[in-house]
TORKOL-4160 file (C-alpha; in steps of 0.2 Angstrom, whole numbers, padded with zeros to 4 digits, m for minus):
229
<pt num="1" X="0000" Y="m0001" Z="0000"/>
<pt num="2" X="0006" Y="0018" Z="m0003"/>
<pt num="3" X="0011" Y="0028" Z="0011"/>
<pt num="4" X="m0001" Y="0041" Z="0020"/>
<pt num="5" X="0001" Y="0057" Z="0010"/>
<pt num="6" X="m0004" Y="0073" Z="0022"/>
<pt num="7" X="m0015" Y="0085" Z="0011"/>
<pt num="8" X="m0015" Y="0074" Z="m0003"/>
<pt num="9" X="m0032" Y="0072" Z="m0015"/>
<pt num="10" X="m0036" Y="0058" Z="m0026"/>
<pt num="11" X="m0040" Y="0062" Z="m0043"/>
<pt num="12" X="m0058" Y="0059" Z="m0051"/>
<pt num="13" X="m0058" Y="0046" Z="m0063"/>
<pt num="14" X="m0040" Y="0040" Z="m0060"/>
<pt num="15" X="m0045" Y="0022" Z="m0054"/>
<pt num="16" X="m0037" Y="0006" Z="m0061"/>
<pt num="17" X="m0043" Y="m0011" Z="m0060"/>
<pt num="18" X="m0033" Y="m0026" Z="m0064"/>
<pt num="19" X="m0038" Y="m0034" Z="m0081"/>
<pt num="20" X="m0049" Y="m0048" Z="m0078"/>
<pt num="21" X="m0040" Y="m0064" Z="m0075"/>
<pt num="22" X="m0023" Y="m0055" Z="m0074"/>
<pt num="23" X="m0010" Y="m0061" Z="m0059"/>
<pt num="24" X="0000" Y="m0049" Z="m0049"/>
<pt num="25" X="0019" Y="m0052" Z="m0055"/>
<pt num="26" X="0029" Y="m0043" Z="m0043"/>
<pt num="27" X="0032" Y="m0024" Z="m0040"/>
<pt num="28" X="0038" Y="m0013" Z="m0056"/>
<pt num="29" X="0056" Y="m0010" Z="m0053"/>
<pt num="30" X="0060" Y="0005" Z="m0040"/>
<pt num="31" X="0076" Y="0010" Z="m0053"/>
<pt num="32" X="0067" Y="0010" Z="m0069"/>
<pt num="33" X="0064" Y="0027" Z="m0077"/>
<pt num="34" X="0047" Y="0031" Z="m0085"/>
<pt num="35" X="0038" Y="0047" Z="m0090"/>
<pt num="36" X="0020" Y="0051" Z="m0085"/>
<pt num="37" X="0010" Y="0067" Z="m0094"/>
<pt num="38" X="0001" Y="0078" Z="m0080"/>
<pt num="39" X="m0014" Y="0085" Z="m0090"/>
<pt num="40" X="m0020" Y="0103" Z="m0082"/>
<pt num="41" X="m0036" Y="0113" Z="m0083"/>
<pt num="42" X="m0039" Y="0126" Z="m0097"/>
<pt num="43" X="m0035" Y="0143" Z="m0092"/>
<pt num="44" X="m0048" Y="0152" Z="m0080"/>
<pt num="45" X="m0048" Y="0168" Z="m0089"/>
<pt num="46" X="m0052" Y="0162" Z="m0105"/>
<pt num="47" X="m0067" Y="0163" Z="m0115"/>
<pt num="48" X="m0080" Y="0151" Z="m0112"/>
<pt num="49" X="m0080" Y="0136" Z="m0126"/>
<pt num="50" X="m0090" Y="0138" Z="m0142"/>
<pt num="51" X="m0109" Y="0130" Z="m0140"/>
<pt num="52" X="m0106" Y="0114" Z="m0150"/>
<pt num="53" X="m0123" Y="0111" Z="m0154"/>
<pt num="54" X="m0125" Y="0130" Z="m0163"/>
<pt num="55" X="m0110" Y="0125" Z="m0171"/>
<pt num="56" X="m0116" Y="0111" Z="m0179"/>
<pt num="57" X="m0130" Y="0119" Z="m0189"/>
<pt num="58" X="m0118" Y="0134" Z="m0193"/>
<pt num="59" X="m0113" Y="0134" Z="m0212"/>
<pt num="60" X="m0094" Y="0130" Z="m0212"/>
<pt num="61" X="m0092" Y="0147" Z="m0222"/>
<pt num="62" X="m0099" Y="0157" Z="m0208"/>
<pt num="63" X="m0090" Y="0149" Z="m0194"/>
<pt num="64" X="m0075" Y="0158" Z="m0185"/>
<pt num="65" X="m0059" Y="0149" Z="m0186"/>
<pt num="66" X="m0044" Y="0150" Z="m0173"/>
<pt num="67" X="m0027" Y="0151" Z="m0177"/>
<pt num="68" X="m0017" Y="0138" Z="m0168"/>
<pt num="69" X="m0010" Y="0153" Z="m0158"/>
<pt num="70" X="m0028" Y="0159" Z="m0155"/>
<pt num="71" X="m0034" Y="0142" Z="m0149"/>
<pt num="72" X="m0018" Y="0142" Z="m0137"/>
<pt num="73" X="m0022" Y="0159" Z="m0130"/>
<pt num="74" X="m0040" Y="0156" Z="m0127"/>
<pt num="75" X="m0041" Y="0138" Z="m0122"/>
<pt num="76" X="m0024" Y="0132" Z="m0118"/>
<pt num="77" X="m0016" Y="0130" Z="m0100"/>
<pt num="78" X="m0010" Y="0146" Z="m0090"/>
<pt num="79" X="0008" Y="0149" Z="m0090"/>
<pt num="80" X="0006" Y="0150" Z="m0068"/>
<pt num="81" X="m0003" Y="0133" Z="m0068"/>
<pt num="82" X="0011" Y="0125" Z="m0079"/>
<pt num="83" X="0024" Y="0133" Z="m0066"/>
<pt num="84" X="0017" Y="0125" Z="m0051"/>
<pt num="85" X="0018" Y="0107" Z="m0059"/>
<pt num="86" X="0036" Y="0112" Z="m0062"/>
<pt num="87" X="0038" Y="0117" Z="m0044"/>
<pt num="88" X="0029" Y="0100" Z="m0039"/>
<pt num="89" X="0041" Y="0090" Z="m0050"/>
<pt num="90" X="0056" Y="0098" Z="m0043"/>
<pt num="91" X="0051" Y="0095" Z="m0025"/>
<pt num="92" X="0047" Y="0077" Z="m0031"/>
<pt num="93" X="0064" Y="0075" Z="m0037"/>
<pt num="94" X="0056" Y="0074" Z="m0056"/>
<pt num="95" X="0062" Y="0079" Z="m0071"/>
<pt num="96" X="0052" Y="0091" Z="m0083"/>
<pt num="97" X="0054" Y="0084" Z="m0100"/>
<pt num="98" X="0040" Y="0095" Z="m0108"/>
<pt num="99" X="0028" Y="0110" Z="m0105"/>
<pt num="100" X="0014" Y="0113" Z="m0116"/>
<pt num="101" X="0001" Y="0128" Z="m0116"/>
<pt num="102" X="m0009" Y="0122" Z="m0131"/>
<pt num="103" X="m0008" Y="0104" Z="m0126"/>
<pt num="104" X="m0012" Y="0108" Z="m0108"/>
<pt num="105" X="0002" Y="0096" Z="m0103"/>
<pt num="106" X="0018" Y="0094" Z="m0093"/>
<pt num="107" X="0028" Y="0078" Z="m0095"/>
<pt num="108" X="0037" Y="0072" Z="m0081"/>
<pt num="109" X="0052" Y="0059" Z="m0080"/>
<pt num="110" X="0058" Y="0050" Z="m0065"/>
<pt num="111" X="0062" Y="0032" Z="m0057"/>
<pt num="112" X="0047" Y="0023" Z="m0053"/>
<pt num="113" X="0052" Y="0024" Z="m0034"/>
<pt num="114" X="0049" Y="0044" Z="m0037"/>
<pt num="115" X="0034" Y="0042" Z="m0046"/>
<pt num="116" X="0027" Y="0031" Z="m0033"/>
<pt num="117" X="0030" Y="0044" Z="m0020"/>
<pt num="118" X="0025" Y="0060" Z="m0030"/>
<pt num="119" X="0007" Y="0052" Z="m0036"/>
<pt num="120" X="0003" Y="0041" Z="m0021"/>
<pt num="121" X="0003" Y="0024" Z="m0031"/>
<pt num="122" X="0011" Y="0008" Z="m0031"/>
<pt num="123" X="0016" Y="0001" Z="m0046"/>
<pt num="124" X="0016" Y="m0017" Z="m0049"/>
<pt num="125" X="0019" Y="m0030" Z="m0065"/>
<pt num="126" X="0003" Y="m0040" Z="m0070"/>
<pt num="127" X="0003" Y="m0054" Z="m0081"/>
<pt num="128" X="m0013" Y="m0060" Z="m0091"/>
<pt num="129" X="m0006" Y="m0075" Z="m0101"/>
<pt num="130" X="m0004" Y="m0064" Z="m0116"/>
<pt num="131" X="0006" Y="m0048" Z="m0109"/>
<pt num="132" X="0016" Y="m0042" Z="m0095"/>
<pt num="133" X="0010" Y="m0025" Z="m0090"/>
<pt num="134" X="0013" Y="m0011" Z="m0077"/>
<pt num="135" X="m0001" Y="m0003" Z="m0067"/>
<pt num="136" X="m0006" Y="0002" Z="m0051"/>
<pt num="137" X="m0024" Y="m0003" Z="m0041"/>
<pt num="138" X="m0035" Y="0011" Z="m0033"/>
<pt num="139" X="m0034" Y="0029" Z="m0038"/>
<pt num="140" X="m0019" Y="0044" Z="m0042"/>
<pt num="141" X="m0017" Y="0058" Z="m0030"/>
<pt num="142" X="m0008" Y="0074" Z="m0030"/>
<pt num="143" X="m0005" Y="0087" Z="m0017"/>
<pt num="144" X="m0020" Y="0099" Z="m0012"/>
<pt num="145" X="m0011" Y="0114" Z="m0018"/>
<pt num="146" X="m0010" Y="0107" Z="m0036"/>
<pt num="147" X="m0027" Y="0096" Z="m0036"/>
<pt num="148" X="m0038" Y="0109" Z="m0043"/>
<pt num="149" X="m0027" Y="0112" Z="m0058"/>
<pt num="150" X="m0024" Y="0093" Z="m0062"/>
<pt num="151" X="m0037" Y="0085" Z="m0073"/>
<pt num="152" X="m0028" Y="0069" Z="m0075"/>
<pt num="153" X="m0011" Y="0060" Z="m0075"/>
<pt num="154" X="m0007" Y="0047" Z="m0089"/>
<pt num="155" X="0008" Y="0034" Z="m0092"/>
<pt num="156" X="0007" Y="0024" Z="m0076"/>
<pt num="157" X="m0002" Y="0009" Z="m0085"/>
<pt num="158" X="0007" Y="0001" Z="m0101"/>
<pt num="159" X="m0006" Y="m0012" Z="m0105"/>
<pt num="160" X="m0009" Y="m0014" Z="m0122"/>
<pt num="161" X="m0026" Y="m0004" Z="m0125"/>
<pt num="162" X="m0030" Y="m0006" Z="m0144"/>
<pt num="163" X="m0038" Y="m0023" Z="m0149"/>
<pt num="164" X="m0042" Y="m0030" Z="m0167"/>
<pt num="165" X="m0060" Y="m0027" Z="m0170"/>
<pt num="166" X="m0064" Y="m0039" Z="m0184"/>
<pt num="167" X="m0081" Y="m0049" Z="m0184"/>
<pt num="168" X="m0086" Y="m0065" Z="m0191"/>
<pt num="169" X="m0098" Y="m0064" Z="m0206"/>
<pt num="170" X="m0116" Y="m0066" Z="m0201"/>
<pt num="171" X="m0116" Y="m0079" Z="m0215"/>
<pt num="172" X="m0101" Y="m0088" Z="m0209"/>
<pt num="173" X="m0092" Y="m0084" Z="m0224"/>
<pt num="174" X="m0074" Y="m0079" Z="m0221"/>
<pt num="175" X="m0070" Y="m0061" Z="m0222"/>
<pt num="176" X="m0054" Y="m0052" Z="m0226"/>
<pt num="177" X="m0050" Y="m0034" Z="m0220"/>
<pt num="178" X="m0047" Y="m0019" Z="m0232"/>
<pt num="179" X="m0030" Y="m0013" Z="m0233"/>
<pt num="180" X="m0027" Y="0006" Z="m0232"/>
<pt num="181" X="m0023" Y="0008" Z="m0251"/>
<pt num="182" X="m0040" Y="m0004" Z="m0254"/>
<pt num="183" X="m0050" Y="0009" Z="m0244"/>
<pt num="184" X="m0041" Y="0024" Z="m0253"/>
<pt num="185" X="m0046" Y="0015" Z="m0270"/>
<pt num="186" X="m0064" Y="0014" Z="m0264"/>
<pt num="187" X="m0065" Y="0032" Z="m0260"/>
<pt num="188" X="m0055" Y="0039" Z="m0274"/>
<pt num="189" X="m0041" Y="0046" Z="m0265"/>
<pt num="190" X="m0028" Y="0053" Z="m0275"/>
<pt num="191" X="m0015" Y="0041" Z="m0280"/>
<pt num="192" X="0000" Y="0055" Z="m0285"/>
<pt num="193" X="m0005" Y="0070" Z="m0274"/>
<pt num="194" X="m0013" Y="0075" Z="m0259"/>
<pt num="195" X="m0015" Y="0093" Z="m0263"/>
<pt num="196" X="m0031" Y="0100" Z="m0257"/>
<pt num="197" X="m0035" Y="0086" Z="m0246"/>
<pt num="198" X="m0039" Y="0088" Z="m0228"/>
<pt num="199" X="m0036" Y="0072" Z="m0216"/>
<pt num="200" X="m0039" Y="0069" Z="m0198"/>
<pt num="201" X="m0027" Y="0058" Z="m0185"/>
<pt num="202" X="m0034" Y="0050" Z="m0170"/>
<pt num="203" X="m0019" Y="0047" Z="m0158"/>
<pt num="204" X="m0023" Y="0037" Z="m0142"/>
<pt num="205" X="m0006" Y="0035" Z="m0134"/>
<pt num="206" X="0001" Y="0021" Z="m0126"/>
<pt num="207" X="0016" Y="0018" Z="m0137"/>
<pt num="208" X="0020" Y="0008" Z="m0152"/>
<pt num="209" X="0030" Y="m0006" Z="m0160"/>
<pt num="210" X="0043" Y="m0002" Z="m0171"/>
<pt num="211" X="0041" Y="m0018" Z="m0181"/>
<pt num="212" X="0022" Y="m0013" Z="m0183"/>
<pt num="213" X="0028" Y="0003" Z="m0193"/>
<pt num="214" X="0041" Y="m0006" Z="m0203"/>
<pt num="215" X="0030" Y="m0019" Z="m0209"/>
<pt num="216" X="0016" Y="m0009" Z="m0213"/>
<pt num="217" X="0026" Y="0004" Z="m0224"/>
<pt num="218" X="0036" Y="m0013" Z="m0232"/>
<pt num="219" X="0021" Y="m0024" Z="m0234"/>
<pt num="220" X="0005" Y="m0016" Z="m0234"/>
<pt num="221" X="0009" Y="0003" Z="m0243"/>
<pt num="222" X="0025" Y="0000" Z="m0251"/>
<pt num="223" X="0032" Y="0016" Z="m0247"/>
<pt num="224" X="0048" Y="0020" Z="m0238"/>
<pt num="225" X="0049" Y="0018" Z="m0219"/>
<pt num="226" X="0050" Y="0037" Z="m0209"/>
<pt num="227" X="0059" Y="0041" Z="m0196"/>
<pt num="228" X="0048" Y="0041" Z="m0180"/>
<pt num="229" X="0053" Y="0053" Z="m0165"/>
């Protein structure tokens, strides 16, 4: 169990449960270094968020579009809040890896022992039979003087979250997933240029396997494997 922390408050929606059927495989290595991302509140002096219902029925040409800089100024974090997280990190022996106003995020790095102490968690290893992952049980807590600033903390749990969503055919016939090039052909995506096209990328975090990147570009889209930072 984590030690008692004075003036600490637990974060809403931070509770983690063990994967059904998983067994504890021991404590996480206290000397292992990991990074966690602290998500902070939106700046308190910013304007109210737009009414999404009203926006949905407003013609695109009549909508007010914000630049990245305007969005960061209006809806990003305040520098004062980010500075308080940096002070907390320094007092906890953690290193600030990145601090972003538009992302409202501070990335902190330290050993598992330091992370455990800073956020009142006990990181352990669990085994499901398919994977061994690191996580905790219960809730994350932070000091009371930053509890109203911090919305969530991510990175303690490294279990695999994405799962194949294939479904068997209702007729029982075998089905084959479509590759991205096949989908692109069905939707008439341009084969030689993306000029004038708009795309959206959904990024859920949790890391990736370099072998998946290599396999995808070599064998699926047949393009040069990019350098990923």
